[in-house]
N, C-alpha and C positions, 0 to 999 in steps of 0.2 A: 503492500500499500504505501502510495508516497506521503510528502509530506503535507503539502498544500492540498487538503480536500476538502475543509470547511466555507468556499471561497462562493463555489455557487452551484447549486445542486439540482438537477430537471428529474422531476415526477414523471412518470407517463403510467398507463395501463391497455390493454392489450387483448382481444377476446380471441378465446381456443376454444373451441368444440372436443368434447369428449362422451362418446358414445351421443352423438348426436344433442347433447344438451352444451349450451354457450356457460364456459368461463370466464375466469377475469384474474390476466397476470397482469401485477403490479409493482414497476420497476422505479428504484432510486439512482440514477447517475452523478456522479461527478460531472468539473469540467471538460475531465483528458476522457472522457467515455467509459471512465471504472466504473463496475455496478455495483452500489452500494450495497442493496438491500433487493429482493426479488421473491415473492410469495403467491401461492393460488387464490380466490376464495371464490365462491361460488354468485357472488353478488358482487356489485358495484357501488357503494354506501359510503356516508361519511365515517361508522368507525373501521373501514379497510383503510381508506385513506388515513387517518387517525393512526392503526396501526403500522403501515408502512411509515408515516415520520417518526413516530415515538421508537420505532426501531432502529432506525439509520440514526435519529437524531442519539439515542442511549450508546450505538457503539462510536459514534464519529464526531461527538457536540453539534450545535447548532449553525447552523448555515449564515453564510451572509445574505445569497440568495434563495430564492426558491420557483424556479420557473416549471409553471404548470399548464394544462391546458384550460379549457372554462367550463371542466365538470365543478359543479357547485361544491361537489361533497370537499374539493382541496379548498376552498374557500371557510368551508363549516371547519373542519379539522383544522385548519392556522388560526380563526378566531380560538378555540378551544384550548389551544396549547399557547396563545398568544403573541405571535410572530406573525398576524397579519400583515404587517408594513412590508415583509419583505417578500411577501410572494409576488413574482412578474406573470403578467396573464400576457400573451401574443398571440397571433395568427402564426409565424416562424420561430419563435423564439427559441420552441420545443423544439427542432426538429433536431439537437444532438440525440436526446430520449426517442425518439420514434426511428432513429437512422440506428439504436440499436437491437429497436427489435429485427430487422432485414435478416439476420442470419441467423437469429433462433426458429423465424418461419421458411428458410433453407432447409433446416436440419428438421425440424418437423414436418416436410413433406417428406423427406430424404428416407425418414422414419413411420411413412404410413401415419401420422397423428399420434394420438397416447388413448388409452383404453381407460385408466384410471388417475383420480386426480392426483393419488401420491404420486403416481409414474412422472404425473408430471411437475411436480414440487422437485423431486429429484430430480428430474434433466434441467430443469432452470437452474438450481443453486447450481449445479455441475457444470453446466454450461457458462455461467458466470464465474467459477471459479477461474476455469481455460482460459476466459476472455481475460478475466484479467491479468493473468502469470503473463499472455503475450501478446499485451498491450503496449508494453511499453517502447515505443519507439524512439529505439535510438539516434537513429538516422535523424529525425529531427528535432532532437535534444541537441539546444546549441552550447552547452558545457562538455567538451570532448573530457572531461574528468568523469563524469559522470559515470559515459560511455566503457571508459578504461576501468573505470573504478567494479562496475557491475559486469564486466569481461573478467575480472582479476579472483572477481569473488566466486564466479561458477570455471575457474579453471581455466580461461581460453585465454591466450598471449594478447591480440588488440582488440579495440573495440570492431574494427570491421571485419574480423572473425566472426567475432558475437553477430555483425550483423547478416554473415551469412547464412549463420546459422540459424538465426530466428529466418529468414525467407525460406530455409530449407524444411525446418518443422511446420513452418504454417501452412507451408504447401501440402505437406503430407495431411497434417490434421486435416486440410480441404477436402482432401481426396477420403479420409475414412468418413468425415461427416458426410458425406453422398454416397456412404457406400459402393465408393468406386474399387478396381479390385489392383493388389498391390504385388497378387501373384506372379509371378516371372514376368515384374514387372520391372523396367531399368526407369529411373525418376527423373525428371525432364533439370531440375536442379540438386546439384552433387555436393555432398558432406566438404569443407573444404581440408587441407593436407597440414593436420595435427600431427609435429612432432611427438610430444608427451601424452598421446594416443595411440601412437605407431605401436604399439606390441599389439591393440587391442584391435584395429581397422583392418576390414580387407581391402588389400588394393589392387590395381591391373596395370597395367601398360598402356600409355600414350606415347604412341611417338617411342620418344627417348623418357620418359618422366613417366613415373609412377607416382599414378593419383587415387584417390579412397570410390571404389565401385559405387554407382549409383544404385544401391541397392538400399533396401529396407534397414537391412542388416545395421548398417555406419549409422545409419542415423539414431536407433537403438542405440547403440554402443554411446556414443555423443550426449545422447539422456541421461543415460542411465550415471556417467561418467559426473555429469553436471552436476544429478539427484544427489549422488554420493558425497562430491562433494558439500552439497550445504545440510545435510545428516548422512552419517552413515547407518542412518535403523528406518532408512525408505526400505520399503518391499518393494520396489517398482523393479527389480533387477531380479528377483527372488522369482517373481512372477511373472516377465516375463520366460528365463532360462524355463521356469516350470510348463509354462502355456509350448514352448518349441520343440522339448524334450519328449512332448507328450503327440507329437508331429512324425511320418515315419521321414524316412533321412530323405527322399527325392520332394517332398514338401520344404523342407529346410534348404535344398540346394536351391531349388525356384525362388526362393522369399532372398540367396543372397547370403545365407551362410553357408561359409565354408564346412569342410569336410571335420575340420578339427576345431569346433566354434567355439565347444566348451573349452579349451586348453590355455584362451587369454584371459592376461590375469582381472579384466573385468567382470568375466564370470565365473573364475576360480577363486576370487575375493568372495562372492556373493554363498557358495557352496561354503566355506570354510568355515 
């Protein structure tokens, strides 16, 4: 979470159908597109708007400006809290919150919608977490020290390397979100060559140079290394290893996993 999150919030709601019944997904977004709060209700009224505001303010404090649409429930909730003077209402002022619904809609169609309210709530929360994790636009950050610090914290050598890794991971994420095929697929984007991960990555000869193969295997290796850098208790590498081990050998090769993929340190450290 970024340091300045109390400047301006955008509140919005979107209708989602579950088994033919219309439900309402509420969201609070800050001025940098970070999702602060999201939950699902069956109706669109003051109680739900009040809950959205209180939950967000309990975690992040009171915002300077709250941008909403013309739904009366927001105004009533703001009066109850006592910060109605901070509310701004305009036709296009809340585009930031409305744009955050677009990726959710794409994934909703890919998942053939939802069958239960609890599934929608779980998906909305998980989607918000992933969105926030990859929302740090390093290339748009004017302070190069921030990008370099984030790269160092994740175990990457430079800011430029971090930008390439983020673009590659986001590309793979979009394939998965749209139920695309990773089987026997060479990715358009390639993980950059990293000396510190050299013992883990699977490489191929391109001319006279050796470059990491553009299969999903190398993306998973870099993700595991970055997560392990943040916390040695993360279960992501172990779960990936268990998932791949359960597949037959020809399927492992089709995903770019080398024949001796369990030998590199990133996987042996997990097994130990």
